[in-house]
N, C-alpha and C positions, 0 to 999 in steps of 0.2 A: 504493500500500500504506500502510495506517495505521501511524503510529508506535507503537512499544511504549510502554506507560504510563511516566511519569517520576516518580521520587521524588527530592526534593531533601533531602540530608542536610547539616545544619549543625552544625559542631563547633568547639570552642575549641582553643587552642594548646598542649595538653598531651597526652601519651600516654594519660592516663586518660580523656580525652574521645575521642581519635581511634581507639584500638584497638577499642572496641565498635562505633564507627561503621563501621570497616573490615569487621568481621565481618558486620554487617547488609548492607553494600554487596555483599559477595561472595555472600551468600545470595540477595539480590534479583536480581542479575545472572543467577544460575543458574536463576531462575524466570521469566526473560524480561523483566525490567524494564530500563528505562534508568535510570542513576544519575548524579546530579551531586553534587559535594561543594562546599560553601561554607565556607571557612575563612580564617584570616589567614596572614601570612608565617610565624609560629611554628608554626601547625598544619601548614602545607605541608611542614615538615621531617619530620613524622611520616607524610606521605602517600605515601612511597615504596613502601609495601607494598600500596597500593590497586591493584586491577587496572587495566590500561591503558584499559579501556573506560569507566572513571569519569572524567568531565570535571571538572576542578578549577577552581573560580572563587575566586580570591584576593581577599578583601575587605579594606578598610582599617578594621579594627575599632578600638575605643577602650575603655579601661577606667579606672575611677576609682582603681584600685589603684596606678598608676604615674604619674610625672610631677609637675610642680609645679602651682601654683594655676591658671596660665594653661592648661596642658594639660587639667586637670580641667574647667575651664570650657567647653572646646571639645568635651568628650565627647558631650553631647547633640546638638550640631550634626553631628558626624561620624557618630553612629549614625543620626540622622535622614536624612542624605544617603545612608547605606548602605541604609536601608529603601527610599528612593525608587528607588535603582539596582536593588535586588532586585525591586521591584514591576515595573519596566520589563522586566526579564528574564523574569519570570513571565507577563507579558502576551504576550510573544513565544513562550514555550514553557511552557505552564501545567503545573505538577506536579500529579499526582493527590493527593500527600501530601507534607507537609514534616515532617521529623523533626529535632528539635534534641537535641544531646547535652551541652549546657551550655557555659559560657564566653561572654564578650562577643562573639566572632565569630559566634555563633549568633543574635544579636539581629536583624541585618538580615533574614535569611530568615524567622525566626519573626514579626517585626513585619510584614513584607509579607504573610505568609500570614493574619495576623489581619485586616488591612485588606481583603484580597481574598477573605476567607472561604473559604480553601482548607483542607481537613481537615489537622489538624496534631497532633503529639504530641511529648512530650519524654521522654527517658530520663535518669534520675539514677543515677549509678553508686554514690554514697556513701549513708550512712545519714542524712545531713542534706542537704536541698535546697541547692544552690549559689544564689548571688544571682540569676543570670539565670533559672535554672529556677524559683526561688521566685516571681519576678515573673510568669512566664508560666504558672504552674501552673493558675490559674483562667481562663486565656485559651486553653487548648488543649483538644482533644477527648479526650485520653488522657494519663495520667501513668504511665509504665513505671518500675518501681523495681528497680534492680539489687541493692540490699541491703534486708533486711527485719528489723525494722520501720523505717519512714522517719520522720524528724522534719522539722518545718517545712512539712508539707502539710495544715495545719488547714483543714477544710472541703472538701478535695479527696480523692476516692477514688482511691487508687493501685492499680496492678496489679503484683503481684510477678512479674516476668519473670526476674529474675536478671541477672547480668552475663555477656555472651558471653565465652567463653574461647578461647584459641588452639587451633588444630587439634592441636598436640602435647599439650596438656592434655586435650582432648576424647578423644583416642585412649587415654588412660590413666584415663578416668573409671571410678570404682569399682574400681580395681586392687586385687587381693587384699592384705590387710594381714597382716603377720607381727608379732604382738604381742611385746613385749619378753620376753627370757628370758636364760638363761645361755649365750649364744652371741654372735657378732659382731652389733653393732647400729649403725645409722647415725643421726646427729643432724644436721639441716639448720638452719643459721642464716642468715636472709636479712633484709635491711632496706631493700628497694627496690633499684633498679638500681645505686645508689652506696653501698649498705650504710648502717649507722647507727652512730654513735659510741657511743651508750649500750649497744648490744649488744656492741661490742668491749670496753667498759669492764667489763661485768658477767659475760658468759657464760663466758669462759675461767676466771676465778676460781671461779665457781660449780661448774663441772665438775671443777676441780682438787680441790675439797673433797669430792667423792664418795668412797665407799669404794673401795679399790684393786680389789676383786673386780668391782665394777661398771664402774669407769673403764677397766679393761683390755679390756673388751668393746666400748668405744665408739670409733667413728671419726666425727670431726666435719668437716663441710664448712661453712666460715664465710665468708660474703660480707662483706668489710670495705672501707672507703674506702682509697684508695691510700695516703694519709698515715698510716693506722693499721696497715698490714699488718705492718711490721717489729715493732712492739710486740705485736701479736696473735700472731704466730709465736713470739716469745720467751715469751709467757705460756703458750702451749700446751706448748712445749718444757719450760719450768720445771715444769709440772704433769705431765709424762710422759704427755701425751695425744696420740694419733694424730690429726692434723688436716691438712686441706687448706684453705688460705686464698687467696682471690682477690678482686679488686674486682668481678668479674662472672662468673656461671656461665651459660653458654649452654644448659645442659641441665637447667634447674630442673624441668620436668615429670618427667623420669626420676628425678632425685634425690628429688623429693617422693614418687613412687610407691614408692621403695625404702627410705625412712626410717621409723624407728619413732616419731620425734617431730620437729616443726618449731618453731623459735623465730623469730618474725617480727614486723615492724611490721604494722599493720592497714589497709594500703591496700586499696581495693575490689578490685583485681585479685588481690592476694595472698589475700584472704579467699575470693574466688571459686575460685581454683585449689585451695586447701586443701580447700574443701567439695566440689568436683566430684571430686577424686581420693579424698578421704576420709581425713584424717590427724589425729591428736591434735595440738594446738598450744598453745604459750604465746605470747600476743600482747601486744605492748607498743605501744599506740597513741602516735603522734607527738603530743606535747602541744601543739605550736604549729600543728597543722593547723587550717585555717579552720573555725570553728564546732565545733571539737573533733570533726570528722566521723569521724576514725579510731576514736575511742571508740564512736561509734554503729555503725560498721562491725563492730566486734568483737562487738557484742551478738548479731549473727546466729548466731555460734557459741557464745558463752557462755550464751545463754538456753536452749540445748539440751544444755548440759554437754559441749560438744565442745572447749572451749578454756578455759584458765586465763588471765585477763586481769590484767595489772599496769599500773596507772598509772605513769608514769615516776618519780614521787616515791617509789614503793614498790618499784621494781625494783632490788633489792640482791642481791649474791652469796649471802648466807645464805638469803634468801627463795627465790631461784631454786633453790639446792641442795635445799632442802626439797621444792619442787615437783617437781624432777627425780626425786628419790627416790620420791615418791608415785606417779609415773607409770611410771617404768622398772622398778620392782620389783613392779608390780601389773598383770600382763598382762590380767586381766579388765577392769580399769578402763580401761586403754589401748585395748583392743578396743572397749569401749562408747563411748569418745570418738570413735574412728574411724567407727563406725556412725552416731553422732549427727551428725558432720560431714557425712556423706553425706546424711542426712535433710534437712539445711538447704540442700544444693546444688541448683543448677538447671543440669544439663548441657545441657538443651534451651533455654537462654535465647535463643539466636539465633532458633530456630523460634518462640518466643513473640513476639518482636519482629516477625518477618515476618507472623505471624497478625494482630497489631494493625494493621500497615500495610495489609494487604489488606482488613481489616474497614473501616478508614477510607476506603479507596479506593472501596469499594462505595457510600459516601455521596456520592461526587463523580461527576457524569454524565461519561461518556467524551467 
């Protein structure tokens, strides 16, 4: 009996790379593919959610971002050896397609695919191509973009597929939106899995300055760093604001679907979740993000008037108070923002990626 076709997925050592890779792996398995994952030790920590049927190949990747001069000098050697090892594996079990999701651990598999002329594609989650994806952009057969528009892809035609979202988000795609009014309202504040200090500094004071008639209708769920929780709780109590504060919320999809407004960083996954569910947002891109990619991510929502975007330098309590007033006292505007967010979303991102993989596979002889 002939083996099922193989796809090799290569992803770096962060959740931002691994989660969309997992979504693609699950979808391809369901369609009868065999799936292998190539990652490094850091990435393997995020691979626990991958189905058992996915074979994980841990590679010794290297990056110029860490280590001293000696370590940096060895990076090309280590990556070269990784490519040779990947080539040997592909000769023994040739993949029909190789898919890279960014990060240096994807270099060996993509490099080997280039040498062996195996159909290959990359998926960029952010609005700016990462270093590895930028290097391979002109060396692959397809560039899938999770955020649109994309920067750093000059001379390369990208395909806007969107970023795959978790099943819990997908289940609430396009959930009905209740616009703000003179009744209980929910406001969600999220800054990544560990919260964000700038949100803890600014948001409680901004809400405290709202008129009492508006403030008493609000319940805030605020995700804050562990070391900030005590002062955030005190700030909300001083402002007589009903609030729930925690370092992590395990039910973000539910909270997103039930809130009137979300205040968030602009990570690729957060922007994808907000757009797929369809909610008005205030976005504060992380200023130190590589290539300022969070600012680029935010454009996907701001360009359709679905989000108000604050650079960190302009994110102050008075400015946020004014913005909250303009959204929470204007139900028509808030509803328009929610609908605009939905128009920018791609709830079928995983299906788009699967279609690209299968189209590339048809170019490779069985």
